[in-house]
C-alpha positions in Angstrom: -92.9 -234.9 -112.7 -89.6 -235.4 -114.5 -90.6 -237.9 -117.1 -87.3 -238.3 -118.5 -85.9 -239.1 -115.2 -88.6 -241.6 -114.4 -88.2 -243.3 -117.6 -84.3 -243.5 -117.1 -85.1 -245.2 -113.7 -87.4 -247.5 -115.5 -85.0 -248.5 -118.0 -82.4 -249.0 -115.3 -84.6 -251.5 -113.1 -85.5 -253.4 -116.2 -81.5 -253.9 -117.0 -80.8 -254.6 -113.1 -84.1 -256.8 -113.0 -83.0 -259.0 -116.1 -79.3 -258.9 -115.7 -79.1 -258.2 -119.4 -76.7 -255.7 -121.0 -78.0 -252.6 -122.2 -77.1 -253.4 -125.5 -78.8 -256.9 -125.5 -82.0 -254.9 -124.1 -82.1 -252.9 -127.3 -82.0 -256.0 -129.4 -84.9 -257.5 -127.6 -86.8 -254.2 -127.5 -86.5 -253.9 -131.1 -88.0 -257.0 -131.9 -90.8 -256.8 -129.4 -91.8 -253.4 -130.8 -91.7 -255.2 -134.4 -93.8 -258.1 -133.4 -96.2 -256.1 -131.2 -96.8 -253.8 -134.3 -97.3 -256.6 -136.4 -100.2 -258.1 -134.1 -101.7 -254.9 -133.4 -102.0 -253.3 -137.1 -102.0 -256.8 -139.1 -99.5 -255.5 -141.5 -96.9 -257.8 -142.7 -93.2 -257.6 -141.5 -92.5 -256.8 -145.4 -94.2 -253.7 -145.2 -92.5 -250.5 -144.0 -95.2 -249.7 -141.2 -93.7 -252.2 -138.6 -90.2 -251.1 -139.3 -91.1 -247.4 -139.0 -92.8 -247.9 -135.7 -89.5 -249.3 -134.3 -87.5 -246.6 -135.5 -90.1 -244.1 -133.9 -89.9 -245.9 -130.7 -86.2 -245.7 -130.9 -86.1 -242.1 -131.7 -88.4 -241.8 -128.6 -86.0 -243.5 -126.3 -83.1 -241.5 -127.5 -84.9 -238.2 -127.0 -85.8 -239.2 -123.6 -82.2 -240.3 -123.0 -81.0 -236.7 -124.2 -83.4 -234.9 -122.2 -82.5 -237.0 -118.9 -78.8 -236.4 -119.7 -78.7 -233.0 -120.9 -76.9 -233.9 -124.2 -76.4 -236.2 -126.9 -74.1 -239.1 -126.0 -73.4 -240.1 -129.6 -71.3 -242.9 -129.0 -73.9 -244.7 -126.8 -76.6 -243.2 -129.0 -75.3 -244.5 -132.2 -74.8 -248.0 -131.0 -78.3 -248.2 -129.2 -79.8 -247.5 -132.6 -78.0 -250.0 -134.3 -78.8 -252.7 -131.9 -82.5 -251.6 -131.9 -82.7 -251.4 -135.7 -80.6 -254.4 -136.9 -82.6 -257.4 -136.7 -86.0 -255.8 -137.6 -84.1 -254.2 -140.8 -82.6 -257.5 -141.6 -86.1 -259.2 -141.4 -87.9 -256.4 -143.5 -85.1 -256.5 -146.2 -85.1 -260.2 -146.4 -88.8 -260.6 -146.5 -88.8 -257.9 -149.5 -86.2 -259.7 -151.2 -88.1 -262.8 -150.7 -91.3 -261.4 -151.8 -89.8 -260.1 -155.1 -88.0 -263.5 -156.1 -91.4 -265.3 -155.4 -93.2 -263.0 -157.7 -90.6 -263.2 -160.7 -91.3 -267.0 -161.3 -95.0 -266.6 -161.4 -94.6 -263.7 -163.9 -92.7 -266.0 -166.2 -95.4 -268.6 -166.4 
């Protein structure tokens, strides 16, 4: 059984079935993994755990692509990583900053 080929076929079918571009699928996948991790683990989005799970899922995706295509396709790989990680990272950073700003006024009282 060729798992990378089966995975590539599944991803291709998802793209064909939804009609979405690959880049948009990466955005949605990153957010779906982030929110699923939040629900399953109960960890807040301001903790590194959900973001780390998104990064690990994207690494697994790119590794399976590498095994399927036989080489790294750096242009495609780098865009996939950016598209997958951008909004989860922005949420993480924004929530961390908000938490720090909310703590400062309380410390001044």
